[in-house]
N, C-alpha and C positions, 0 to 999 in steps of 0.2 A: 456603529456600523451604519452607513448610509441606507436609506430606504430601498434603493435599487438593488443593493447587495442582499439585503434581507429578502426582497422579493425573488431574486434569482435563487437564493439558497432554499427558500420555500418551494419554488418550482422544481428545483433539482430533487429535493426531498420527496416531493409528490411523485416524480418520475421514478425514483428509486423504489418507493413503496409499490408502485404499480408493476415495476419490472421484477420485484422480489417474487411475486406469485409465479411469473413465467419462469424465472431462473430455478425456482424450487421444483418445477415440473420437468426440467431438462434432464435428460439422461446423460448428457455430456458433463462429466465431472469438472473438466477444465473450465468450461463456460460458467458453471456455478461458482468456481473459485474466482474467476475474473470478476464476476458480479460482486462477490463478497469483498474483493479488494477495492473496487470502485466505491462500494458502500463505506468501507473503513476510511478511505481517503476523504469522503464527504463528511464523515463524523469528525475527522481531524480538522477539516476546513471550517466546521461549524462550532469548534471549541469543545468538542467531546473527546478530548485526548485519551482519557482512560478507557472509554469504550472502544476507541480506535485501536489502542495498544492491545487490548485483550483480543480483539478480532484479528489483528495482524499476527499476533503470536500464535493464535490457533491456526491461521492460514499457513504460516511458515511451517509449523509442525506437520500439517496435513500434506503440504506440497513435498516436504522432505520424505515423508513416509510413502508417498505415491511415486517418488522419483521424478517429479516435475521440476527439474533443475532451473529452468528459465523462470518459472513462476516463483520458485523459492527465492531466487536472486531479486526479482522485482519486489517481493514482500520484504526482504532485508533492506532494500533501498527505501521503501516506505517507512519502515521502522526507524531507520537512521534519520530520515527527514522529520519524523515525529520527535525524535530526541533533539534535533536542531531547533525545531519550532518551540520546544519546551525549555529552551535556554540551557540545555545540557550539551554545550558546544564541544567540550573535550571528548565526551563519550561519542557524540555524533561524528566527529572527525576520525576517531579511532575506528568506529564501525564502517564509515565510508572508505577509509583507506584499506581496511581488510576486505571489504566488498569489492573494491576496485581490483585488488590483487587476485582475489578468488575468481571473479568474473573473467578477468583477462586470461588467467591460467586455464580456465575451462572453455575459452573461445567465445565468450559472450562479451564482445568488445563494446557493444552499444551500452550495456548495463555498466561496464567499466567506465565508459566516458561519462555517463550520467552521474555515477558516484563521484568521479573526479570533479565534475562541474558543481556538484552539490556541496563539496567541501568548501 
């Protein structure tokens, strides 16, 4: 990884760590979930796939239990992208196709388009 990418990842990690304190104090549950999703995506980008997977699965379960459908779909998209990045292409395509269909049926066409594009 080139030095400028490492520097950018270090900078982003520092920002995430600083924002973690603010997010944990927020009374807005959706904002905390959004922060955790961004953090999980950063973990994935920095090669921490298993930490990212655990965080994303937790977020998906929490979003489902709270009825945050749009957030649940975003989390499913991130999980499918994780599978794709982990070279589990068949599983990723299956998840992305199911997500595309589910999102479209629920009226979340942007997520459906993102899933289709990720395939």
